[in-house]
Structures are given as C-alpha cells and as structure tokens.
PDB file of N, CA, C and O in Angstrom, chain B, residues numbered from 101:
ATOM      1  N   HIS B 101     -32.698 -26.532  -8.086  1.00  0.00           N
ATOM      2  CA  HIS B 101     -33.005 -26.173  -6.846  1.00  0.00           C
ATOM      3  C   HIS B 101     -31.975 -26.943  -5.832  1.00  0.00           C
ATOM      4  O   HIS B 101     -31.652 -28.096  -6.118  1.00  0.00           O
ATOM      5  N   ALA B 102     -31.583 -26.478  -4.945  1.00  0.00           N
ATOM      6  CA  ALA B 102     -30.590 -26.974  -4.058  1.00  0.00           C
ATOM      7  C   ALA B 102     -30.855 -28.288  -3.456  1.00  0.00           C
ATOM      8  O   ALA B 102     -29.994 -29.165  -3.530  1.00  0.00           O
ATOM      9  N   LEU B 103     -32.004 -28.500  -2.851  1.00  0.00           N
ATOM     10  CA  LEU B 103     -32.725 -29.508  -2.266  1.00  0.00           C
ATOM     11  C   LEU B 103     -32.660 -30.742  -3.172  1.00  0.00           C
ATOM     12  O   LEU B 103     -32.486 -31.835  -2.631  1.00  0.00           O
ATOM     13  N   ARG B 104     -32.792 -30.660  -4.576  1.00  0.00           N
ATOM     14  CA  ARG B 104     -32.787 -31.524  -5.205  1.00  0.00           C
ATOM     15  C   ARG B 104     -31.439 -31.998  -5.998  1.00  0.00           C
ATOM     16  O   ARG B 104     -31.401 -32.834  -6.901  1.00  0.00           O
ATOM     17  N   ALA B 105     -30.510 -31.379  -5.531  1.00  0.00           N
ATOM     18  CA  ALA B 105     -29.083 -31.616  -6.117  1.00  0.00           C
ATOM     19  C   ALA B 105     -28.319 -32.813  -5.591  1.00  0.00           C
ATOM     20  O   ALA B 105     -28.482 -33.123  -4.411  1.00  0.00           O
ATOM     21  N   ASP B 106     -27.617 -33.412  -6.250  1.00  0.00           N
ATOM     22  CA  ASP B 106     -26.804 -34.303  -5.812  1.00  0.00           C
ATOM     23  C   ASP B 106     -26.028 -34.097  -4.558  1.00  0.00           C
ATOM     24  O   ASP B 106     -25.232 -33.163  -4.464  1.00  0.00           O
ATOM     25  N   ARG B 107     -26.236 -34.938  -3.599  1.00  0.00           N
ATOM     26  CA  ARG B 107     -25.612 -34.585  -2.430  1.00  0.00           C
ATOM     27  C   ARG B 107     -24.057 -34.539  -2.424  1.00  0.00           C
ATOM     28  O   ARG B 107     -23.507 -33.665  -1.754  1.00  0.00           O
ATOM     29  N   ASP B 108     -23.216 -35.558  -3.234  1.00  0.00           N
ATOM     30  CA  ASP B 108     -21.995 -35.436  -3.252  1.00  0.00           C
ATOM     31  C   ASP B 108     -21.225 -34.195  -3.969  1.00  0.00           C
ATOM     32  O   ASP B 108     -20.149 -33.670  -3.680  1.00  0.00           O
ATOM     33  N   ARG B 109     -22.214 -33.896  -5.071  1.00  0.00           N
ATOM     34  CA  ARG B 109     -21.521 -32.852  -5.917  1.00  0.00           C
ATOM     35  C   ARG B 109     -21.705 -31.648  -5.222  1.00  0.00           C
ATOM     36  O   ARG B 109     -20.815 -30.817  -5.404  1.00  0.00           O
ATOM     37  N   VAL B 110     -22.944 -31.221  -4.214  1.00  0.00           N
ATOM     38  CA  VAL B 110     -22.934 -30.146  -3.480  1.00  0.00           C
ATOM     39  C   VAL B 110     -21.957 -30.272  -2.312  1.00  0.00           C
ATOM     40  O   VAL B 110     -21.521 -29.183  -1.937  1.00  0.00           O
ATOM     41  N   LEU B 111     -21.552 -31.240  -1.710  1.00  0.00           N
ATOM     42  CA  LEU B 111     -20.850 -31.427  -0.796  1.00  0.00           C
ATOM     43  C   LEU B 111     -19.257 -31.031  -1.223  1.00  0.00           C
ATOM     44  O   LEU B 111     -18.410 -30.492  -0.510  1.00  0.00           O
ATOM     45  N   GLY B 112     -19.144 -31.464  -2.577  1.00  0.00           N
ATOM     46  CA  GLY B 112     -17.638 -31.215  -3.205  1.00  0.00           C
ATOM     47  C   GLY B 112     -17.513 -29.761  -3.319  1.00  0.00           C
ATOM     48  O   GLY B 112     -16.519 -29.125  -2.972  1.00  0.00           O
ATOM     49  N   LEU B 113     -18.721 -29.211  -3.894  1.00  0.00           N
ATOM     50  CA  LEU B 113     -18.517 -27.584  -4.360  1.00  0.00           C
ATOM     51  C   LEU B 113     -18.373 -26.780  -2.991  1.00  0.00           C
ATOM     52  O   LEU B 113     -17.652 -25.783  -2.968  1.00  0.00           O
ATOM     53  N   LEU B 114     -19.012 -27.178  -1.917  1.00  0.00           N
ATOM     54  CA  LEU B 114     -18.909 -26.496  -0.878  1.00  0.00           C
ATOM     55  C   LEU B 114     -17.487 -26.815  -0.086  1.00  0.00           C
ATOM     56  O   LEU B 114     -16.977 -25.938   0.610  1.00  0.00           O
ATOM     57  N   ARG B 115     -16.957 -27.952  -0.214  1.00  0.00           N
ATOM     58  CA  ARG B 115     -15.387 -28.149   0.243  1.00  0.00           C
ATOM     59  C   ARG B 115     -14.622 -27.273  -0.389  1.00  0.00           C
ATOM     60  O   ARG B 115     -13.905 -26.506   0.254  1.00  0.00           O
ATOM     61  N   SER B 116     -14.669 -27.261  -1.821  1.00  0.00           N
ATOM     62  CA  SER B 116     -13.783 -26.476  -2.644  1.00  0.00           C
ATOM     63  C   SER B 116     -13.989 -25.190  -2.432  1.00  0.00           C
ATOM     64  O   SER B 116     -13.035 -24.437  -2.629  1.00  0.00           O
ATOM     65  N   LYS B 117     -15.109 -24.699  -2.041  1.00  0.00           N
ATOM     66  CA  LYS B 117     -15.254 -23.260  -1.803  1.00  0.00           C
ATOM     67  C   LYS B 117     -14.580 -22.873  -0.527  1.00  0.00           C
ATOM     68  O   LYS B 117     -14.070 -21.753  -0.483  1.00  0.00           O
ATOM     69  N   PHE B 118     -14.505 -23.731   0.620  1.00  0.00           N
ATOM     70  CA  PHE B 118     -14.197 -23.219   1.656  1.00  0.00           C
ATOM     71  C   PHE B 118     -12.506 -23.585   2.006  1.00  0.00           C
ATOM     72  O   PHE B 118     -11.802 -23.102   2.892  1.00  0.00           O
ATOM     73  N   THR B 119     -12.241 -24.369   1.214  1.00  0.00           N
ATOM     74  CA  THR B 119     -10.802 -24.743   1.297  1.00  0.00           C
ATOM     75  C   THR B 119      -9.997 -23.806   0.499  1.00  0.00           C
ATOM     76  O   THR B 119      -8.801 -23.703   0.772  1.00  0.00           O
ATOM     77  N   GLY B 120     -10.484 -23.143  -0.412  1.00  0.00           N
ATOM     78  CA  GLY B 120      -9.606 -22.398  -1.305  1.00  0.00           C
ATOM     79  C   GLY B 120      -9.185 -23.133  -2.626  1.00  0.00           C
ATOM     80  O   GLY B 120      -8.547 -22.510  -3.474  1.00  0.00           O
ATOM     81  N   GLU B 121      -9.489 -24.292  -2.792  1.00  0.00           N
ATOM     82  CA  GLU B 121      -8.782 -25.275  -3.881  1.00  0.00           C
ATOM     83  C   GLU B 121      -7.323 -25.339  -3.808  1.00  0.00           C
ATOM     84  O   GLU B 121      -6.824 -24.789  -4.790  1.00  0.00           O
ATOM     85  N   PRO B 122      -6.561 -25.761  -3.085  1.00  0.00           N
ATOM     86  CA  PRO B 122      -5.525 -25.830  -2.838  1.00  0.00           C
ATOM     87  C   PRO B 122      -4.736 -26.436  -4.267  1.00  0.00           C
ATOM     88  O   PRO B 122      -3.781 -25.985  -4.899  1.00  0.00           O
ATOM     89  N   ALA B 123      -5.599 -27.679  -4.472  1.00  0.00           N
ATOM     90  CA  ALA B 123      -4.952 -28.215  -5.725  1.00  0.00           C
ATOM     91  C   ALA B 123      -4.920 -27.347  -7.085  1.00  0.00           C
ATOM     92  O   ALA B 123      -3.932 -27.308  -7.818  1.00  0.00           O
ATOM     93  N   LEU B 124      -5.853 -26.812  -7.275  1.00  0.00           N
ATOM     94  CA  LEU B 124      -6.149 -25.727  -8.255  1.00  0.00           C
ATOM     95  C   LEU B 124      -5.099 -24.727  -8.303  1.00  0.00           C
ATOM     96  O   LEU B 124      -4.486 -24.409  -9.322  1.00  0.00           O
ATOM     97  N   ILE B 125      -4.907 -24.194  -7.005  1.00  0.00           N
ATOM     98  CA  ILE B 125      -3.794 -23.093  -6.837  1.00  0.00           C
ATOM     99  C   ILE B 125      -2.482 -23.535  -7.268  1.00  0.00           C
ATOM    100  O   ILE B 125      -1.758 -22.774  -7.910  1.00  0.00           O
ATOM    101  N   GLU B 126      -2.086 -24.833  -6.928  1.00  0.00           N
ATOM    102  CA  GLU B 126      -0.880 -25.430  -6.976  1.00  0.00           C
ATOM    103  C   GLU B 126      -0.789 -25.675  -8.628  1.00  0.00           C
ATOM    104  O   GLU B 126       0.295 -25.542  -9.195  1.00  0.00           O
ATOM    105  N   ALA B 127      -1.813 -25.986  -9.253  1.00  0.00           N
ATOM    106  CA  ALA B 127      -1.731 -26.199 -10.649  1.00  0.00           C
ATOM    107  C   ALA B 127      -1.455 -25.002 -11.520  1.00  0.00           C
ATOM    108  O   ALA B 127      -0.636 -24.891 -12.433  1.00  0.00           O
ATOM    109  N   LEU B 128      -2.437 -24.008 -10.972  1.00  0.00           N
ATOM    110  CA  LEU B 128      -1.956 -22.707 -11.826  1.00  0.00           C
ATOM    111  C   LEU B 128      -0.546 -22.168 -11.573  1.00  0.00           C
ATOM    112  O   LEU B 128       0.186 -21.762 -12.476  1.00  0.00           O
ATOM    113  N   ALA B 129      -0.217 -22.195 -10.261  1.00  0.00           N
ATOM    114  CA  ALA B 129       1.262 -21.965 -10.135  1.00  0.00           C
ATOM    115  C   ALA B 129       2.341 -22.725 -10.891  1.00  0.00           C
ATOM    116  O   ALA B 129       3.485 -22.299 -11.047  1.00  0.00           O
ATOM    117  N   ALA B 130       1.912 -23.804 -11.315  1.00  0.00           N
ATOM    118  CA  ALA B 130       2.845 -24.651 -12.077  1.00  0.00           C
ATOM    119  C   ALA B 130       2.772 -24.221 -13.862  1.00  0.00           C
ATOM    120  O   ALA B 130       3.582 -24.645 -14.687  1.00  0.00           O
ATOM    121  N   LEU B 131       1.925 -23.546 -14.089  1.00  0.00           N
ATOM    122  CA  LEU B 131       1.679 -23.111 -15.468  1.00  0.00           C
ATOM    123  C   LEU B 131       2.633 -22.140 -15.966  1.00  0.00           C
ATOM    124  O   LEU B 131       2.976 -21.216 -15.229  1.00  0.00           O
ATOM    125  N   ASP B 132       3.136 -22.261 -17.238  1.00  0.00           N
ATOM    126  CA  ASP B 132       4.006 -20.998 -17.607  1.00  0.00           C
ATOM    127  C   ASP B 132       3.273 -20.252 -18.601  1.00  0.00           C
ATOM    128  O   ASP B 132       3.767 -20.061 -19.712  1.00  0.00           O
ATOM    129  N   VAL B 133       1.926 -19.737 -18.231  1.00  0.00           N
ATOM    130  CA  VAL B 133       1.242 -18.809 -19.115  1.00  0.00           C
ATOM    131  C   VAL B 133       0.626 -17.688 -18.135  1.00  0.00           C
ATOM    132  O   VAL B 133       0.626 -17.790 -16.909  1.00  0.00           O
ATOM    133  N   ASP B 134       0.095 -16.589 -18.873  1.00  0.00           N
ATOM    134  CA  ASP B 134      -0.385 -15.720 -18.225  1.00  0.00           C
ATOM    135  C   ASP B 134      -1.844 -15.972 -17.926  1.00  0.00           C
ATOM    136  O   ASP B 134      -2.635 -16.339 -18.795  1.00  0.00           O
ATOM    137  N   ILE B 135      -2.202 -15.743 -16.545  1.00  0.00           N
ATOM    138  CA  ILE B 135      -3.467 -16.284 -16.027  1.00  0.00           C
ATOM    139  C   ILE B 135      -4.303 -14.883 -15.878  1.00  0.00           C
ATOM    140  O   ILE B 135      -3.866 -13.974 -15.172  1.00  0.00           O
ATOM    141  N   VAL B 136      -5.414 -14.788 -16.524  1.00  0.00           N
ATOM    142  CA  VAL B 136      -6.248 -13.635 -16.212  1.00  0.00           C
ATOM    143  C   VAL B 136      -7.826 -13.973 -15.873  1.00  0.00           C
ATOM    144  O   VAL B 136      -8.532 -14.699 -16.572  1.00  0.00           O
ATOM    145  N   ALA B 137      -8.194 -13.382 -14.804  1.00  0.00           N
ATOM    146  CA  ALA B 137      -9.648 -13.561 -14.330  1.00  0.00           C
ATOM    147  C   ALA B 137     -10.468 -12.319 -14.805  1.00  0.00           C
ATOM    148  O   ALA B 137     -10.153 -11.215 -14.361  1.00  0.00           O
ATOM    149  N   VAL B 138     -11.373 -12.427 -15.577  1.00  0.00           N
ATOM    150  CA  VAL B 138     -12.324 -11.414 -16.038  1.00  0.00           C
ATOM    151  C   VAL B 138     -13.592 -11.670 -15.143  1.00  0.00           C
ATOM    152  O   VAL B 138     -14.243 -12.714 -15.173  1.00  0.00           O
ATOM    153  N   ASN B 139     -13.855 -10.598 -14.353  1.00  0.00           N
ATOM    154  CA  ASN B 139     -14.937 -10.771 -13.374  1.00  0.00           C
ATOM    155  C   ASN B 139     -15.777  -9.469 -13.626  1.00  0.00           C
ATOM    156  O   ASN B 139     -15.287  -8.452 -14.116  1.00  0.00           O
ATOM    157  N   GLY B 140     -17.123  -9.599 -13.234  1.00  0.00           N
ATOM    158  CA  GLY B 140     -17.915  -8.455 -13.109  1.00  0.00           C
ATOM    159  C   GLY B 140     -17.698  -7.913 -11.939  1.00  0.00           C
ATOM    160  O   GLY B 140     -17.146  -8.532 -11.029  1.00  0.00           O
ATOM    161  N   ASP B 141     -18.151  -6.573 -11.831  1.00  0.00           N
ATOM    162  CA  ASP B 141     -18.077  -5.742 -10.441  1.00  0.00           C
ATOM    163  C   ASP B 141     -19.236  -5.905  -9.748  1.00  0.00           C
ATOM    164  O   ASP B 141     -19.547  -4.894  -9.118  1.00  0.00           O
ATOM    165  N   TYR B 142     -19.967  -6.802  -9.646  1.00  0.00           N
ATOM    166  CA  TYR B 142     -21.115  -6.979  -8.728  1.00  0.00           C
ATOM    167  C   TYR B 142     -20.659  -7.285  -7.390  1.00  0.00           C
ATOM    168  O   TYR B 142     -21.436  -6.919  -6.508  1.00  0.00           O
ATOM    169  N   LYS B 143     -19.563  -7.884  -6.999  1.00  0.00           N
ATOM    170  CA  LYS B 143     -18.802  -8.116  -5.767  1.00  0.00           C
ATOM    171  C   LYS B 143     -17.358  -7.923  -5.953  1.00  0.00           C
ATOM    172  O   LYS B 143     -16.755  -8.070  -7.017  1.00  0.00           O
ATOM    173  N   ALA B 144     -16.882  -7.595  -4.874  1.00  0.00           N
ATOM    174  CA  ALA B 144     -15.284  -7.295  -4.884  1.00  0.00           C
ATOM    175  C   ALA B 144     -14.739  -8.425  -5.153  1.00  0.00           C
ATOM    176  O   ALA B 144     -15.201  -9.470  -4.695  1.00  0.00           O
ATOM    177  N   SER B 145     -13.734  -8.393  -5.890  1.00  0.00           N
ATOM    178  CA  SER B 145     -12.839  -9.367  -6.087  1.00  0.00           C
ATOM    179  C   SER B 145     -11.328  -9.209  -5.200  1.00  0.00           C
ATOM    180  O   SER B 145     -10.702  -8.153  -5.113  1.00  0.00           O
ATOM    181  N   ASP B 146     -11.005 -10.251  -4.704  1.00  0.00           N
ATOM    182  CA  ASP B 146      -9.624  -9.948  -3.833  1.00  0.00           C
ATOM    183  C   ASP B 146      -8.330  -9.912  -4.913  1.00  0.00           C
ATOM    184  O   ASP B 146      -7.641 -10.892  -5.197  1.00  0.00           O
ATOM    185  N   ARG B 147      -8.178  -8.668  -5.401  1.00  0.00           N
ATOM    186  CA  ARG B 147      -6.999  -8.300  -6.289  1.00  0.00           C
ATOM    187  C   ARG B 147      -5.706  -8.793  -5.665  1.00  0.00           C
ATOM    188  O   ARG B 147      -5.027  -9.599  -6.300  1.00  0.00           O
ATOM    189  N   PRO B 148      -5.294  -8.348  -4.407  1.00  0.00           N
ATOM    190  CA  PRO B 148      -3.957  -8.788  -3.842  1.00  0.00           C
ATOM    191  C   PRO B 148      -3.755 -10.337  -3.775  1.00  0.00           C
ATOM    192  O   PRO B 148      -2.672 -10.850  -4.054  1.00  0.00           O
ATOM    193  N   VAL B 149      -4.933 -11.109  -3.362  1.00  0.00           N
ATOM    194  CA  VAL B 149      -4.930 -12.529  -3.291  1.00  0.00           C
ATOM    195  C   VAL B 149      -4.600 -13.016  -4.639  1.00  0.00           C
ATOM    196  O   VAL B 149      -3.618 -13.727  -4.853  1.00  0.00           O
ATOM    197  N   LEU B 150      -5.444 -12.621  -5.569  1.00  0.00           N
ATOM    198  CA  LEU B 150      -5.352 -13.163  -7.000  1.00  0.00           C
ATOM    199  C   LEU B 150      -3.780 -12.635  -7.663  1.00  0.00           C
ATOM    200  O   LEU B 150      -3.194 -13.294  -8.522  1.00  0.00           O
ATOM    201  N   ALA B 151      -3.389 -11.686  -7.245  1.00  0.00           N
ATOM    202  CA  ALA B 151      -2.048 -10.893  -7.743  1.00  0.00           C
ATOM    203  C   ALA B 151      -1.064 -12.103  -7.253  1.00  0.00           C
ATOM    204  O   ALA B 151      -0.244 -12.665  -7.980  1.00  0.00           O
ATOM    205  N   GLY B 152      -1.307 -12.394  -5.871  1.00  0.00           N
ATOM    206  CA  GLY B 152      -0.290 -13.271  -5.223  1.00  0.00           C
ATOM    207  C   GLY B 152      -0.194 -14.516  -5.793  1.00  0.00           C
ATOM    208  O   GLY B 152       0.845 -15.139  -5.576  1.00  0.00           O
ATOM    209  N   HIS B 153      -1.004 -14.994  -6.442  1.00  0.00           N
ATOM    210  CA  HIS B 153      -1.041 -16.290  -7.213  1.00  0.00           C
ATOM    211  C   HIS B 153      -0.675 -15.983  -8.668  1.00  0.00           C
ATOM    212  O   HIS B 153      -0.772 -16.905  -9.478  1.00  0.00           O
ATOM    213  N   GLY B 154      -0.262 -14.774  -9.080  1.00  0.00           N
ATOM    214  CA  GLY B 154       0.114 -14.563 -10.414  1.00  0.00           C
ATOM    215  C   GLY B 154      -1.087 -14.435 -11.412  1.00  0.00           C
ATOM    216  O   GLY B 154      -0.962 -14.516 -12.634  1.00  0.00           O
ATOM    217  N   VAL B 155      -2.432 -14.194 -10.655  1.00  0.00           N
ATOM    218  CA  VAL B 155      -3.461 -13.915 -11.807  1.00  0.00           C
ATOM    219  C   VAL B 155      -3.722 -12.418 -11.888  1.00  0.00           C
ATOM    220  O   VAL B 155      -3.887 -11.702 -10.900  1.00  0.00           O
ATOM    221  N   GLU B 156      -3.740 -12.052 -13.017  1.00  0.00           N
ATOM    222  CA  GLU B 156      -4.261 -10.725 -13.389  1.00  0.00           C
ATOM    223  C   GLU B 156      -5.859 -10.439 -13.283  1.00  0.00           C
ATOM    224  O   GLU B 156      -6.629 -11.160 -13.917  1.00  0.00           O
ATOM    225  N   LEU B 157      -6.268  -9.552 -12.605  1.00  0.00           N
ATOM    226  CA  LEU B 157      -7.747  -9.285 -12.443  1.00  0.00           C
ATOM    227  C   LEU B 157      -8.178  -8.328 -13.435  1.00  0.00           C
ATOM    228  O   LEU B 157      -7.457  -7.334 -13.522  1.00  0.00           O
ATOM    229  N   VAL B 158      -9.323  -8.391 -14.316  1.00  0.00           N
ATOM    230  CA  VAL B 158      -9.649  -7.502 -15.279  1.00  0.00           C
ATOM    231  C   VAL B 158     -11.334  -7.461 -14.882  1.00  0.00           C
ATOM    232  O   VAL B 158     -12.134  -8.386 -15.024  1.00  0.00           O
ATOM    233  N   VAL B 159     -11.583  -6.179 -14.378  1.00  0.00           N
ATOM    234  CA  VAL B 159     -13.194  -5.967 -13.946  1.00  0.00           C
ATOM    235  C   VAL B 159     -13.815  -5.482 -14.960  1.00  0.00           C
ATOM    236  O   VAL B 159     -13.294  -4.542 -15.561  1.00  0.00           O
ATOM    237  N   VAL B 160     -15.006  -5.982 -15.366  1.00  0.00           N
ATOM    238  CA  VAL B 160     -16.080  -5.430 -16.364  1.00  0.00           C
ATOM    239  C   VAL B 160     -17.028  -4.523 -15.520  1.00  0.00           C
ATOM    240  O   VAL B 160     -17.791  -5.045 -14.707  1.00  0.00           O
ATOM    241  N   PRO B 161     -16.996  -3.339 -15.678  1.00  0.00           N
ATOM    242  CA  PRO B 161     -18.069  -2.522 -14.967  1.00  0.00           C
ATOM    243  C   PRO B 161     -19.282  -2.834 -15.277  1.00  0.00           C
ATOM    244  O   PRO B 161     -19.648  -3.181 -16.401  1.00  0.00           O
ATOM    245  N   GLY B 162     -20.087  -2.712 -14.138  1.00  0.00           N
ATOM    246  CA  GLY B 162     -21.858  -2.938 -14.708  1.00  0.00           C
ATOM    247  C   GLY B 162     -22.212  -4.437 -14.810  1.00  0.00           C
ATOM    248  O   GLY B 162     -23.394  -4.768 -14.908  1.00  0.00           O
ATOM    249  N   ALA B 163     -21.292  -5.288 -14.791  1.00  0.00           N
ATOM    250  CA  ALA B 163     -21.651  -6.667 -14.895  1.00  0.00           C
ATOM    251  C   ALA B 163     -21.764  -7.533 -13.627  1.00  0.00           C
ATOM    252  O   ALA B 163     -21.013  -7.316 -12.676  1.00  0.00           O
ATOM    253  N   GLY B 164     -22.648  -8.468 -13.596  1.00  0.00           N
ATOM    254  CA  GLY B 164     -22.706  -9.375 -12.453  1.00  0.00           C
ATOM    255  C   GLY B 164     -21.892 -10.678 -12.836  1.00  0.00           C
ATOM    256  O   GLY B 164     -20.938 -10.785 -13.606  1.00  0.00           O
ATOM    257  N   HIS B 165     -22.587 -11.705 -12.027  1.00  0.00           N
ATOM    258  CA  HIS B 165     -22.007 -12.901 -12.211  1.00  0.00           C
ATOM    259  C   HIS B 165     -21.940 -13.624 -13.565  1.00  0.00           C
ATOM    260  O   HIS B 165     -20.970 -14.285 -13.934  1.00  0.00           O
ATOM    261  N   PHE B 166     -23.042 -13.438 -14.254  1.00  0.00           N
ATOM    262  CA  PHE B 166     -23.240 -13.795 -15.591  1.00  0.00           C
ATOM    263  C   PHE B 166     -22.828 -12.692 -16.702  1.00  0.00           C
ATOM    264  O   PHE B 166     -23.544 -12.382 -17.654  1.00  0.00           O
ATOM    265  N   LEU B 167     -21.485 -12.126 -16.402  1.00  0.00           N
ATOM    266  CA  LEU B 167     -21.001 -11.191 -17.157  1.00  0.00           C
ATOM    267  C   LEU B 167     -21.129 -11.357 -18.697  1.00  0.00           C
ATOM    268  O   LEU B 167     -21.404 -10.391 -19.408  1.00  0.00           O
ATOM    269  N   MET B 168     -20.941 -12.504 -19.155  1.00  0.00           N
ATOM    270  CA  MET B 168     -20.590 -12.921 -20.672  1.00  0.00           C
ATOM    271  C   MET B 168     -22.177 -12.801 -21.171  1.00  0.00           C
ATOM    272  O   MET B 168     -22.373 -12.860 -22.385  1.00  0.00           O
ATOM    273  N   LEU B 169     -23.227 -12.647 -20.347  1.00  0.00           N
ATOM    274  CA  LEU B 169     -24.427 -12.641 -20.986  1.00  0.00           C
ATOM    275  C   LEU B 169     -25.041 -11.190 -20.613  1.00  0.00           C
ATOM    276  O   LEU B 169     -26.012 -10.763 -21.237  1.00  0.00           O
ATOM    277  N   GLU B 170     -24.483 -10.506 -19.649  1.00  0.00           N
ATOM    278  CA  GLU B 170     -25.022  -9.036 -19.277  1.00  0.00           C
ATOM    279  C   GLU B 170     -24.037  -7.966 -20.028  1.00  0.00           C
ATOM    280  O   GLU B 170     -24.406  -6.807 -20.217  1.00  0.00           O
ATOM    281  N   ALA B 171     -22.860  -8.408 -20.407  1.00  0.00           N
ATOM    282  CA  ALA B 171     -22.089  -7.338 -21.037  1.00  0.00           C
ATOM    283  C   ALA B 171     -21.091  -7.981 -22.092  1.00  0.00           C
ATOM    284  O   ALA B 171     -19.877  -7.781 -22.061  1.00  0.00           O
ATOM    285  N   PRO B 172     -21.773  -8.819 -23.081  1.00  0.00           N
ATOM    286  CA  PRO B 172     -20.852  -9.583 -23.966  1.00  0.00           C
ATOM    287  C   PRO B 172     -19.919  -8.847 -24.681  1.00  0.00           C
ATOM    288  O   PRO B 172     -18.792  -9.332 -24.786  1.00  0.00           O
ATOM    289  N   ASP B 173     -20.166  -7.741 -25.212  1.00  0.00           N
ATOM    290  CA  ASP B 173     -19.153  -6.816 -25.899  1.00  0.00           C
ATOM    291  C   ASP B 173     -17.977  -6.438 -25.093  1.00  0.00           C
ATOM    292  O   ASP B 173     -16.849  -6.566 -25.568  1.00  0.00           O
ATOM    293  N   ALA B 174     -18.179  -5.963 -23.859  1.00  0.00           N
ATOM    294  CA  ALA B 174     -17.208  -5.556 -23.226  1.00  0.00           C
ATOM    295  C   ALA B 174     -16.321  -6.839 -22.472  1.00  0.00           C
ATOM    296  O   ALA B 174     -15.214  -6.658 -21.964  1.00  0.00           O
ATOM    297  N   VAL B 175     -16.938  -7.990 -22.499  1.00  0.00           N
ATOM    298  CA  VAL B 175     -16.138  -9.291 -22.106  1.00  0.00           C
ATOM    299  C   VAL B 175     -15.294  -9.782 -23.219  1.00  0.00           C
ATOM    300  O   VAL B 175     -14.118 -10.114 -23.063  1.00  0.00           O
ATOM    301  N   ASN B 176     -16.017  -9.824 -24.505  1.00  0.00           N
ATOM    302  CA  ASN B 176     -15.188 -10.031 -25.626  1.00  0.00           C
ATOM    303  C   ASN B 176     -14.052  -8.988 -25.901  1.00  0.00           C
ATOM    304  O   ASN B 176     -13.110  -9.442 -26.549  1.00  0.00           O
ATOM    305  N   ARG B 177     -13.965  -7.657 -25.522  1.00  0.00           N
ATOM    306  CA  ARG B 177     -13.146  -6.992 -25.904  1.00  0.00           C
ATOM    307  C   ARG B 177     -11.821  -7.373 -24.975  1.00  0.00           C
ATOM    308  O   ARG B 177     -10.637  -7.436 -25.304  1.00  0.00           O
ATOM    309  N   GLU B 178     -12.357  -7.567 -23.900  1.00  0.00           N
ATOM    310  CA  GLU B 178     -11.227  -7.863 -22.601  1.00  0.00           C
ATOM    311  C   GLU B 178     -10.512  -9.123 -23.001  1.00  0.00           C
ATOM    312  O   GLU B 178      -9.282  -9.169 -22.986  1.00  0.00           O
ATOM    313  N   LEU B 179     -11.418 -10.371 -23.435  1.00  0.00           N
ATOM    314  CA  LEU B 179     -10.619 -11.449 -23.978  1.00  0.00           C
ATOM    315  C   LEU B 179      -9.631 -11.372 -25.120  1.00  0.00           C
ATOM    316  O   LEU B 179      -8.523 -11.909 -25.103  1.00  0.00           O
ATOM    317  N   GLU B 180     -10.141 -10.638 -26.140  1.00  0.00           N
ATOM    318  CA  GLU B 180      -9.301 -10.203 -27.351  1.00  0.00           C
ATOM    319  C   GLU B 180      -8.051  -9.529 -26.779  1.00  0.00           C
ATOM    320  O   GLU B 180      -6.937  -9.775 -27.242  1.00  0.00           O
ATOM    321  N   ARG B 181      -8.230  -8.758 -25.867  1.00  0.00           N
ATOM    322  CA  ARG B 181      -7.000  -7.877 -25.620  1.00  0.00           C
ATOM    323  C   ARG B 181      -5.982  -8.958 -24.717  1.00  0.00           C
ATOM    324  O   ARG B 181      -4.780  -9.030 -24.971  1.00  0.00           O
ATOM    325  N   VAL B 182      -6.570  -9.703 -23.738  1.00  0.00           N
ATOM    326  CA  VAL B 182      -5.835 -10.594 -23.077  1.00  0.00           C
ATOM    327  C   VAL B 182      -5.013 -11.618 -23.884  1.00  0.00           C
ATOM    328  O   VAL B 182      -3.823 -11.886 -23.720  1.00  0.00           O
ATOM    329  N   VAL B 183      -5.980 -12.208 -24.906  1.00  0.00           N
ATOM    330  CA  VAL B 183      -5.516 -13.395 -25.630  1.00  0.00           C
ATOM    331  C   VAL B 183      -4.642 -12.957 -26.606  1.00  0.00           C
ATOM    332  O   VAL B 183      -3.589 -13.554 -26.831  1.00  0.00           O
ATOM    333  N   GLY B 184      -5.009 -11.895 -27.247  1.00  0.00           N
ATOM    334  CA  GLY B 184      -4.215 -11.191 -28.462  1.00  0.00           C
ATOM    335  C   GLY B 184      -3.049 -10.753 -28.024  1.00  0.00           C
ATOM    336  O   GLY B 184      -2.277 -10.179 -28.792  1.00  0.00           O
TER     337      GLY B 184
END
C-alpha cells in the first residue's frame, strides 16, 4: 500500500520516472551488447524512443504488466530467441 511505503524510496521512484533516468540511459549507451525490452501489449511502448537509445522492442501480444506470469511460454520463447 502506497501510504505505508518508505517515503524516500517512493520519492526516488517518482523522481526516476519523471526524469527519464538519465544515468541509466547513459550506462546503456556505453554497453557494447544488444539491449532488448520484452514488453506486454497492455500499454503502448515508445518504439522510436527505445530505438533511439539502441533498444530493440519485442512485444508479447495479450500480456500485461506481469507478462512473465501471464504469458510465460511466449516470454521464454522471446528470451531464448534474443539471447540465443
């Protein structure tokens, strides 16, 4: 429950959500590996922004926020594809 959450942790999460996490974006840009986001289709992902940061987007149809629980076979297939 949000009202019982640690105030500093919640503020940190909100801060990172609204600032676009620049340190993370810089760290990802410095990596010499392929980066893939496996997302459910419950909410549109910003493919152009992700691509602009070198992130390939894979969308699992019919999956929501907890796609690994909602569509484990599809998620595992995609993970095997991108890692293999």
